Structures are given as C-alpha cells and as structure tokens.
C-alpha positions as CSV (number, residue, x, y, z in Angstrom):
1,X,-2.1,-19.5,-8.8
2,X,-5.0,-17.0,-8.6
3,X,-4.7,-13.3,-9.3
4,X,-4.4,-11.5,-5.9
5,X,-6.6,-8.7,-7.2
6,X,-9.3,-10.7,-8.9
7,X,-12.7,-9.3,-7.7
8,X,-10.8,-6.9,-5.3
9,X,-10.2,-3.6,-7.1
10,X,-9.5,-1.7,-4.0
11,X,-6.9,-4.2,-2.8
12,X,-4.5,-3.0,-5.5
13,X,-4.9,0.6,-4.4
14,X,-4.3,-0.4,-0.8
15,X,-1.1,-2.3,-1.8
16,X,0.1,0.7,-3.7
17,X,-0.6,2.9,-0.7
18,X,1.6,0.7,1.5
19,X,4.3,0.5,-1.2
20,X,4.3,4.3,-1.3
21,X,4.4,4.6,2.5
22,X,7.6,2.5,2.6
23,X,9.1,4.6,-0.2
24,X,9.0,2.0,-3.0
25,X,6.2,3.2,-5.3
26,X,7.8,4.2,-8.5
27,X,7.1,7.6,-10.1
28,X,5.5,6.1,-13.1
29,X,3.1,4.1,-11.0
30,X,2.3,7.2,-8.9
31,X,1.6,9.1,-12.1
32,X,-0.7,6.4,-13.3
33,X,-2.6,6.4,-10.0
34,X,-2.8,10.2,-10.0
35,X,-4.2,10.2,-13.5
36,X,-6.9,7.7,-12.4
37,X,-8.1,9.8,-9.4
38,X,-11.3,10.9,-11.1
39,X,-12.2,7.3,-11.7
40,X,-11.3,6.3,-8.2
41,X,-13.5,9.2,-6.8
42,X,-16.4,7.9,-8.9
43,X,-16.0,4.2,-8.1
44,X,-15.2,4.5,-4.4
45,X,-17.4,7.6,-3.7
46,X,-14.6,9.5,-1.9
47,X,-13.0,12.8,-2.5
48,X,-9.3,13.8,-2.8
49,X,-6.3,12.1,-4.3
50,X,-5.7,8.4,-4.4
51,X,-3.9,8.4,-1.1
52,X,-6.8,10.3,0.6
53,X,-9.3,7.9,-0.9
54,X,-7.4,4.9,0.6
55,X,-7.2,6.7,4.0
56,X,-10.9,7.5,3.9
57,X,-12.1,4.1,2.8
58,X,-9.9,2.4,5.4
59,X,-10.7,4.9,8.1
60,X,-6.9,5.3,8.7
61,X,-5.9,7.7,11.5
62,X,-3.6,10.6,10.7
63,X,0.0,9.6,10.4
64,X,-0.6,6.0,9.3
65,X,1.8,6.2,6.3
66,X,4.6,7.2,8.7
67,X,3.7,4.4,11.0
68,X,3.8,1.9,8.2
69,X,7.2,3.3,7.1
70,X,8.4,2.8,10.7
71,X,7.4,-0.9,10.7
72,X,9.4,-1.3,7.4
73,X,12.4,0.6,8.7
74,X,12.4,-1.1,12.1
75,X,12.1,-4.6,10.6
76,X,14.9,-4.1,8.0
77,X,17.9,-5.2,10.1
78,X,16.0,-8.1,11.7
79,X,14.9,-9.3,8.3
80,X,18.5,-9.2,6.9
81,X,19.9,-11.0,9.9
82,X,17.3,-13.7,9.7
83,X,17.2,-14.2,6.0
84,X,20.6,-13.1,4.7
85,X,19.1,-10.8,2.1
86,X,17.4,-7.5,1.7
87,X,13.6,-7.5,2.2
88,X,11.5,-7.4,-0.9
89,X,9.1,-4.4,-0.8
90,X,6.4,-6.3,-2.7
91,X,6.6,-9.3,-0.4
92,X,6.4,-6.9,2.6
93,X,3.4,-5.2,1.2
94,X,1.5,-8.4,0.6
95,X,2.3,-9.8,4.1
96,X,1.6,-6.5,5.8
97,X,-1.7,-5.9,4.1
98,X,-2.9,-9.6,4.5
99,X,-2.0,-9.5,8.2
100,X,-3.2,-6.1,9.2
101,X,-6.1,-5.7,6.8
102,X,-7.6,-9.2,6.0
103,X,-9.7,-9.1,2.9
C-alpha cells in the first residue's frame, strides 16, 4: 500500500481542513498545524493561518467549511442505516477529498 501523501504535501493539509470542518480534528493536531503556519506560508506562497491557506490554494468560496459539515451531518443517519455503524471521520475525509478534489 502506498502512502497517501507521498509527493503530495498539500493533500495532508487539505485532509486536515476537511477533518476540521466536520469537527474531528483534534486540538493537538490543530496546535501542530498552527505552529507550522510560517512554513506553510513560505512553501505555499499564501498568507494567513493554515485554514486560510487551504481556502486560498483551493479557491474555496466563503462558507465551504460549513457546507462540508452539512454533507457530514446530512449523511450520518443514512450511513448508519446502510452500514450498521457510525461513520469513520478519516474514511469520510478520504472519500470526500478524493471524490470532490481529485489529485
């Protein structure tokens, strides 16, 4: 199995953005991302915090994080009914990003 992020440094940041949007990014991970913001600004040539960097690079419209959260919330009950278990946030992120933002 290949590493999802090999050769794709921005993909990890995008996945974290979506994980944050659905309310499943841990405080420790958020702190690490926040601490890395100067490096992100340098590498990606954008300004602002890590969330703003993702939004700028992806050219996201205002309110996209809320829209992503709505997809997660609206699909919850359907997922449980179809699969008999709670949705896995990491699985959602991977499928969502791979479907909506092919890389």
